[in-house]
Steps between C-alpha positions, in 0.01 A plus 500: 500500500542153651666651808201730557258204475710297746524792742125563483423130552741480794346810661148361457605166650665671796191714563275192489726312741513795741118530493461127568737519798300788648175306469622180665744639758363471854436815697757504777424634848661816624838442660435763764481506875218755497222613269226759512146396409364841400161412351227245579534177300843610372693212648858393474694175534818462705729211585417399859713231670513223236160598360323777312267739684245711317335781695221745419226684685139606455316778679216405734354815658790649700701175512736356242447127450844355424537169321834316493527181295813292556573250222772241451832641383721393211539146635120449501495356854235587755137595493353841422376706794292815525478755783227765519498786747343843544722795581387836636718809473837435670443126555728220382492122450791257501526158335781247541602202286783257565741516787508132598815346644809634677654668193178607332445846366191679627316708241216739581272705276386822667205699362454854634220739409605863476225724364387378160786255446608165641873439533619140470841416646682166505728458801750212506690404813712202601391302805701583809700199626408370844757599757 
């Protein structure tokens, strides 16, 4: 009987701890190089250079108004930035962050509208050394 009480108490404590972790754990950005934004206002967050980039779109007549908000990354350095653009069918927009110095890594976020979706792709490339 005592073993059953201890087991029940341990299970209840474990469930409470698991629930508390879920409530306070931060939502991490997608670790992906590309995402599909398939519905208006259904945004997604990706790691972009040393920052986080959240992208979504709204529909304005025949154009999609894209909004990209770039926020400081895990180290907390830098200022937030926001880019707004309108894309017609087949159009794209490209944003770049970083890439300063001879060994810097250049990171670009490419948004492409294809029909009723916007594809977001992060492209990372090393700077080419001067020859």
